PLY file of the C-alpha trace (Angstrom):
ply
format ascii 1.0
element vertex 435
property float x
property float y
property float z
element edge 434
property int vertex1
property int vertex2
end_header
-53.00 -2.27 10.89
-51.06 0.98 12.32
-51.78 2.03 15.95
-54.65 4.27 15.70
-54.05 6.43 19.18
-55.92 9.44 18.34
-56.01 8.85 14.79
-59.37 8.04 13.09
-59.88 6.27 9.75
-62.84 5.19 7.51
-63.76 1.53 7.30
-66.69 -0.15 5.76
-68.90 -1.99 8.19
-68.06 -5.45 7.00
-64.44 -4.70 8.13
-65.30 -4.04 11.67
-65.21 -7.57 12.49
-61.59 -7.66 12.39
-61.46 -5.06 15.28
-60.88 -6.02 18.82
-62.76 -4.27 21.71
-59.63 -1.41 21.94
-61.17 0.07 19.04
-63.96 2.79 19.29
-66.30 2.80 16.22
-68.82 5.60 15.13
-70.89 5.85 12.33
-69.57 8.29 9.65
-73.11 9.46 8.61
-76.03 10.09 11.18
-79.49 9.65 9.12
-82.42 11.41 10.55
-84.49 13.86 8.85
-81.50 15.36 7.26
-77.85 13.82 7.19
-75.01 14.66 9.66
-71.57 13.98 8.82
-69.24 13.09 12.12
-65.94 13.70 10.33
-66.75 17.33 9.46
-69.90 18.37 11.24
-71.83 19.08 7.96
-75.65 18.79 8.02
-77.37 18.58 4.92
-80.61 17.03 3.21
-80.77 13.81 1.93
-81.60 14.84 -1.62
-78.48 16.78 -1.71
-76.17 13.42 -1.35
-78.17 10.43 -1.98
-76.21 7.66 -4.37
-77.81 5.15 -6.67
-77.77 2.45 -3.90
-80.00 4.72 -1.78
-77.08 5.11 0.59
-75.81 8.47 1.33
-72.10 10.17 1.21
-70.89 13.52 2.35
-70.00 15.91 -0.33
-68.28 18.31 1.95
-65.29 16.38 3.00
-64.88 14.28 0.21
-61.32 15.46 -0.56
-60.25 13.58 2.30
-61.90 10.46 0.92
-65.58 9.27 0.48
-67.57 8.29 3.48
-71.13 6.99 3.11
-73.95 5.73 5.34
-72.31 2.27 5.21
-68.77 3.60 6.71
-67.57 4.20 10.16
-64.89 6.09 11.69
-62.60 3.99 13.90
-60.16 5.33 16.20
-58.19 4.09 19.41
-58.33 5.82 22.88
-54.94 6.44 24.03
-53.63 5.27 27.18
-52.47 7.42 29.92
-48.61 7.97 29.70
-46.32 8.25 32.41
-43.93 11.48 33.06
-40.83 11.08 31.04
-37.57 13.12 30.78
-37.59 15.54 27.71
-34.50 17.05 25.93
-35.06 20.80 25.82
-32.22 22.56 23.71
-33.32 26.13 23.13
-30.48 28.47 23.87
-32.15 31.66 23.64
-33.58 33.83 26.35
-36.95 35.66 26.74
-37.45 39.25 27.56
-39.19 39.90 30.95
-42.30 40.93 28.95
-42.14 37.43 27.03
-41.51 35.66 30.09
-44.55 37.04 31.79
-46.57 35.81 28.89
-45.06 32.50 28.95
-45.45 31.95 32.45
-49.46 33.03 32.35
-49.87 30.77 29.84
-48.31 27.64 31.35
-50.32 28.65 34.68
-53.60 28.75 32.63
-52.64 25.19 31.35
-51.82 23.76 34.75
-55.09 25.30 35.98
-57.25 23.70 33.23
-57.68 26.99 31.19
-57.43 27.62 27.45
-55.14 30.68 26.34
-54.85 33.30 23.61
-51.52 34.91 22.98
-52.50 38.23 21.53
-48.84 39.66 20.34
-47.72 41.71 17.72
-45.74 40.29 14.74
-42.28 39.80 15.45
-42.81 39.50 19.43
-41.75 35.72 19.43
-44.94 33.73 20.01
-43.06 30.75 19.26
-40.69 31.17 21.81
-43.45 31.78 24.33
-44.81 28.79 24.09
-41.66 26.51 24.88
-42.57 26.36 28.43
-45.97 25.07 28.20
-44.80 22.65 25.51
-42.12 21.30 27.70
-44.46 20.95 30.52
-47.18 19.13 28.60
-44.48 16.59 27.09
-42.96 16.14 30.71
-46.23 15.09 31.79
-46.95 12.49 29.32
-49.08 14.80 27.15
-49.42 14.91 23.28
-49.24 18.17 21.51
-50.31 19.33 18.04
-49.32 22.75 16.66
-51.59 23.49 13.74
-51.88 26.48 11.49
-53.93 27.29 8.23
-50.60 28.06 6.14
-48.35 25.48 4.95
-45.70 27.99 4.97
-46.06 28.61 8.52
-45.84 25.02 9.39
-42.54 24.52 7.26
-41.09 27.36 9.21
-42.33 26.04 12.56
-40.64 22.69 11.92
-37.19 23.15 12.11
-37.49 25.74 15.04
-39.45 23.24 17.29
-37.15 20.34 16.25
-34.30 22.37 17.27
-35.74 23.06 20.61
-37.02 19.22 21.04
-34.51 17.48 19.38
-35.27 13.92 20.53
-39.17 14.07 20.06
-39.41 12.56 16.69
-41.51 15.53 15.49
-44.17 15.00 12.66
-44.73 17.39 9.93
-48.21 16.91 8.21
-49.58 18.58 5.28
-51.41 17.96 2.08
-48.37 17.26 -0.05
-45.78 16.31 2.99
-43.37 13.63 2.13
-43.70 12.14 5.28
-46.51 9.21 6.06
-48.49 9.40 9.37
-46.73 7.60 12.24
-47.48 8.20 15.94
-45.70 11.09 17.74
-46.01 12.90 20.77
-45.41 16.38 19.00
-46.92 17.10 15.71
-47.13 20.25 13.47
-49.66 20.56 11.02
-52.00 22.10 8.91
-55.40 22.61 10.25
-56.89 20.59 7.52
-55.07 17.49 8.84
-57.07 17.70 12.02
-59.88 15.98 10.29
-57.77 12.79 10.92
-57.68 13.01 14.59
-60.24 12.07 17.21
-59.62 12.70 20.97
-55.95 12.88 20.14
-53.87 16.02 21.82
-53.76 17.29 25.24
-52.88 20.44 24.23
-53.78 21.96 20.79
-51.88 25.12 19.45
-53.76 27.01 16.78
-51.22 29.55 15.13
-52.59 32.36 12.74
-56.07 32.06 14.36
-57.39 34.31 12.19
-55.81 33.74 8.94
-57.52 32.06 5.70
-58.76 29.42 5.16
-59.31 28.75 8.99
-61.16 31.70 9.88
-64.81 31.54 9.59
-64.72 27.76 8.44
-67.18 25.66 10.65
-65.89 22.65 9.31
-62.46 23.44 10.60
-63.85 24.39 13.92
-65.50 20.97 14.08
-62.34 19.24 13.15
-60.14 21.00 16.00
-62.88 20.29 18.56
-62.75 16.48 17.37
-58.99 16.39 17.70
-58.81 17.61 21.42
-59.29 15.17 24.06
-62.09 15.78 26.41
-59.55 17.28 29.20
-57.35 19.04 26.48
-56.75 22.73 26.20
-56.38 25.11 23.41
-53.66 27.77 22.85
-54.67 30.36 20.21
-51.87 32.48 18.65
-52.54 35.86 16.74
-51.39 39.28 16.25
-54.72 40.44 14.82
-57.52 38.55 16.55
-60.84 39.38 15.16
-63.52 41.17 17.50
-66.14 38.43 17.36
-63.31 35.66 18.39
-62.39 37.87 21.35
-66.18 38.34 22.44
-66.69 34.46 22.19
-63.82 33.44 24.10
-63.46 35.94 26.91
-65.13 33.92 29.56
-63.20 30.84 28.88
-59.71 31.80 27.75
-56.91 33.69 29.53
-56.08 36.42 27.14
-52.31 37.38 27.31
-51.29 40.68 25.22
-48.00 41.60 24.21
-47.71 44.77 22.07
-43.70 44.64 22.20
-41.46 43.00 19.68
-38.67 41.19 21.27
-35.72 43.81 19.97
-38.17 46.42 21.37
-38.24 48.52 18.14
-41.66 49.62 17.04
-43.65 48.19 14.38
-43.01 49.97 11.25
-45.91 52.21 10.05
-46.75 51.91 6.52
-46.32 54.77 3.98
-49.36 55.49 1.92
-48.41 56.18 -1.52
-51.04 57.21 -4.17
-50.62 55.07 -7.40
-52.98 55.95 -10.19
-54.15 52.74 -12.06
-51.68 50.89 -10.39
-53.88 47.80 -11.96
-52.39 48.42 -15.36
-48.91 49.74 -14.35
-47.33 46.75 -16.31
-48.78 47.91 -19.47
-46.17 50.79 -20.30
-42.82 52.15 -19.11
-44.38 55.36 -18.23
-46.87 53.75 -15.76
-43.90 51.51 -14.27
-41.87 54.75 -13.24
-43.33 55.04 -9.77
-42.83 51.49 -8.81
-39.14 51.24 -10.44
-38.13 54.36 -8.50
-39.30 53.10 -5.24
-37.75 49.38 -5.79
-34.26 50.87 -6.48
-34.54 53.21 -3.72
-35.37 50.17 -1.20
-32.73 47.95 -2.65
-29.99 50.48 -1.52
-30.93 48.97 2.05
-32.73 45.77 1.78
-34.33 43.17 -0.35
-37.95 43.61 -1.20
-41.13 41.40 -0.82
-43.93 42.83 -3.35
-47.14 41.53 -2.48
-49.89 41.22 -5.15
-53.46 40.62 -5.25
-53.70 37.93 -7.81
-51.56 35.36 -9.34
-52.40 36.97 -12.87
-51.29 40.47 -11.98
-48.24 38.82 -10.14
-47.12 37.33 -13.33
-47.58 40.21 -15.38
-45.88 42.62 -12.98
-42.89 40.26 -12.56
-42.18 40.09 -16.20
-42.20 43.77 -16.54
-40.17 44.56 -13.67
-37.46 41.92 -15.16
-36.80 44.29 -18.12
-35.36 46.79 -15.44
-33.11 44.26 -13.10
-31.23 41.34 -13.36
-33.96 38.43 -14.09
-31.71 36.17 -12.03
-32.18 38.21 -8.96
-36.19 38.34 -9.12
-38.60 35.55 -8.41
-42.34 35.27 -8.08
-43.92 32.58 -6.00
-47.74 31.72 -5.32
-49.68 28.57 -3.67
-49.74 27.10 -7.33
-45.74 27.15 -7.51
-44.22 23.61 -7.11
-41.03 25.34 -6.37
-42.62 27.17 -3.75
-40.63 26.06 -0.86
-37.23 26.38 -2.48
-38.21 29.84 -3.68
-38.93 31.18 0.05
-35.60 29.65 1.18
-33.70 31.13 -1.75
-35.06 34.63 -0.66
-34.24 34.07 2.64
-30.71 33.03 1.87
-30.43 36.45 -0.28
-30.66 34.76 -3.77
-33.30 36.98 -4.85
-33.15 40.81 -4.48
-36.91 41.21 -5.31
-39.62 38.42 -4.69
-43.04 38.82 -5.87
-46.10 36.73 -4.06
-49.53 36.59 -3.21
-50.85 36.56 0.37
-49.27 33.26 1.12
-46.34 34.94 2.50
-48.35 37.42 4.45
-47.87 35.37 7.85
-45.29 33.41 9.65
-42.49 33.71 7.31
-39.17 35.72 8.65
-36.76 37.46 6.16
-33.84 39.44 7.43
-33.08 42.72 5.59
-36.40 43.07 4.17
-38.94 45.80 2.93
-42.31 45.34 1.78
-44.55 46.98 -1.10
-48.10 46.25 -1.19
-49.74 46.59 -4.85
-53.16 47.90 -4.50
-53.38 47.83 -0.95
-57.20 48.89 -1.33
-57.87 45.40 -3.26
-60.60 43.73 -1.21
-58.35 40.63 -0.72
-56.13 42.69 1.86
-58.22 42.97 4.90
-57.17 44.91 7.76
-55.76 41.86 9.25
-53.77 41.09 6.06
-52.28 44.54 6.09
-51.11 44.51 9.48
-49.57 40.89 8.88
-47.59 41.89 5.58
-46.21 45.29 7.20
-45.02 42.98 10.16
-42.84 41.39 7.62
-40.40 44.23 8.09
-37.69 44.63 10.83
-38.54 40.93 12.50
-35.07 39.94 12.89
-31.36 41.04 13.19
-30.27 44.50 13.54
-32.14 47.66 12.35
-31.89 47.75 8.42
-34.23 50.85 7.72
-36.86 48.53 6.42
-39.94 50.28 4.87
-43.75 49.40 4.22
-45.36 50.98 1.18
-49.06 50.62 0.45
-49.74 51.56 -3.10
-53.24 52.57 -3.61
-55.60 54.55 -5.57
-58.71 54.49 -3.05
-58.87 55.10 0.54
-60.38 51.85 2.31
-61.55 51.13 5.90
-59.21 48.31 5.95
-56.06 50.73 5.31
-57.38 53.28 7.82
-57.74 50.29 10.40
-54.36 48.65 9.75
-52.51 51.86 10.13
-54.48 53.01 13.10
-53.91 49.55 14.81
-50.18 49.52 14.19
-50.06 53.00 15.56
-52.02 51.76 18.66
-49.88 49.02 19.27
-46.57 51.35 19.04
-48.07 53.56 21.65
-48.91 50.54 24.10
-45.33 49.18 23.72
-44.10 52.59 24.48
-45.98 52.63 27.57
-44.67 49.08 28.29
-41.20 50.27 28.24
-41.76 53.29 30.40
-43.45 51.40 32.84
0 1
1 2
2 3
3 4
4 5
5 6
6 7
7 8
8 9
9 10
10 11
11 12
12 13
13 14
14 15
15 16
16 17
17 18
18 19
19 20
20 21
21 22
22 23
23 24
24 25
25 26
26 27
27 28
28 29
29 30
30 31
31 32
32 33
33 34
34 35
35 36
36 37
37 38
38 39
39 40
40 41
41 42
42 43
43 44
44 45
45 46
46 47
47 48
48 49
49 50
50 51
51 52
52 53
53 54
54 55
55 56
56 57
57 58
58 59
59 60
60 61
61 62
62 63
63 64
64 65
65 66
66 67
67 68
68 69
69 70
70 71
71 72
72 73
73 74
74 75
75 76
76 77
77 78
78 79
79 80
80 81
81 82
82 83
83 84
84 85
85 86
86 87
87 88
88 89
89 90
90 91
91 92
92 93
93 94
94 95
95 96
96 97
97 98
98 99
99 100
100 101
101 102
102 103
103 104
104 105
105 106
106 107
107 108
108 109
109 110
110 111
111 112
112 113
113 114
114 115
115 116
116 117
117 118
118 119
119 120
120 121
121 122
122 123
123 124
124 125
125 126
126 127
127 128
128 129
129 130
130 131
131 132
132 133
133 134
134 135
135 136
136 137
137 138
138 139
139 140
140 141
141 142
142 143
143 144
144 145
145 146
146 147
147 148
148 149
149 150
150 151
151 152
152 153
153 154
154 155
155 156
156 157
157 158
158 159
159 160
160 161
161 162
162 163
163 164
164 165
165 166
166 167
167 168
168 169
169 170
170 171
171 172
172 173
173 174
174 175
175 176
176 177
177 178
178 179
179 180
180 181
181 182
182 183
183 184
184 185
185 186
186 187
187 188
188 189
189 190
190 191
191 192
192 193
193 194
194 195
195 196
196 197
197 198
198 199
199 200
200 201
201 202
202 203
203 204
204 205
205 206
206 207
207 208
208 209
209 210
210 211
211 212
212 213
213 214
214 215
215 216
216 217
217 218
218 219
219 220
220 221
221 222
222 223
223 224
224 225
225 226
226 227
227 228
228 229
229 230
230 231
231 232
232 233
233 234
234 235
235 236
236 237
237 238
238 239
239 240
240 241
241 242
242 243
243 244
244 245
245 246
246 247
247 248
248 249
249 250
250 251
251 252
252 253
253 254
254 255
255 256
256 257
257 258
258 259
259 260
260 261
261 262
262 263
263 264
264 265
265 266
266 267
267 268
268 269
269 270
270 271
271 272
272 273
273 274
274 275
275 276
276 277
277 278
278 279
279 280
280 281
281 282
282 283
283 284
284 285
285 286
286 287
287 288
288 289
289 290
290 291
291 292
292 293
293 294
294 295
295 296
296 297
297 298
298 299
299 300
300 301
301 302
302 303
303 304
304 305
305 306
306 307
307 308
308 309
309 310
310 311
311 312
312 313
313 314
314 315
315 316
316 317
317 318
318 319
319 320
320 321
321 322
322 323
323 324
324 325
325 326
326 327
327 328
328 329
329 330
330 331
331 332
332 333
333 334
334 335
335 336
336 337
337 338
338 339
339 340
340 341
341 342
342 343
343 344
344 345
345 346
346 347
347 348
348 349
349 350
350 351
351 352
352 353
353 354
354 355
355 356
356 357
357 358
358 359
359 360
360 361
361 362
362 363
363 364
364 365
365 366
366 367
367 368
368 369
369 370
370 371
371 372
372 373
373 374
374 375
375 376
376 377
377 378
378 379
379 380
380 381
381 382
382 383
383 384
384 385
385 386
386 387
387 388
388 389
389 390
390 391
391 392
392 393
393 394
394 395
395 396
396 397
397 398
398 399
399 400
400 401
401 402
402 403
403 404
404 405
405 406
406 407
407 408
408 409
409 410
410 411
411 412
412 413
413 414
414 415
415 416
416 417
417 418
418 419
419 420
420 421
421 422
422 423
423 424
424 425
425 426
426 427
427 428
428 429
429 430
430 431
431 432
432 433
433 434
């Protein structure tokens, strides 16, 4: 049986006799007037999930394997580990603004306080957590960096691996090739936290406001279970929601950074009216505005085209292929089995145009890129999503005249708020530079 330090698995009652007293066991379901699941925190009526055997099961976390009233959650409490030497191989240098945030986050951790790094897209949030990662690992701690988005995890993994080359960093997500093994440094999707119990001294949640994490009570419960009793959180976000800020203001140190590491301002979106953008792929005449904008943008950069649905993306992609070399155009969504290699091909310049859904709104970095949002007024594009998508532009490298175009046919509160927030952050950044 694998060592279960901080890991929890489901076992039937009859197998518990094989365990020694180093293992902790908890009933998977607590039965009183209702049923409470100890893996996902869901509470529901007995009538919802009664089996023919008169036992109960949890229907809410069944995708992680069925648990019943005859099941137990088994884990093993980790022993304290001694301080050790950590090979830290990052060759970069923090800006004074980044250094201040990094030092404050480390001080918060040393003083047993949680942190929120509230920093604009492209500010270097990953680099700003290196100091606290190093400190925690040096002192025998165990760390997880979790994100709601698989693409964010995939992008973080090589960067963390390069900075901490001897840590045998574990990458976990639903379809990842690597099986679970103990590691002091884990990168995973937030859904993987359901498999941990009192495991981490430091749990970093990247993109705390992103779907599907935001507003999901089950994921919040899993996050709380995964942290050791003495453990600390670090939240990372460019767009923390107001309700989160209100909730954590008494218990978190909130470290703000409105300045990108290269000190250039965020690109302010251009709002372009596009009558009936929903049906533009139906005729050459309706495509005229989009094709003209693409040709103009391609003079300086490659282009990401964000679409509100997979169906619309595929229709638009097929139509645009009539105007450009199809080999230079791609489309990608969460359903695409070649998703990872297509993103990498775009990163390497293999595509000039990549159509995508909101899966690429966060955490991914491309050089020499401009962005178009088709239907910025669509309900799927929240204020947060619009800000994040705009933040894909001019994140890295020399200035390449990247642009952000919002095509819309109805003004929305999300569009107004996104533009206002970007301008506000730019004003704050200018004040920081003049200070």
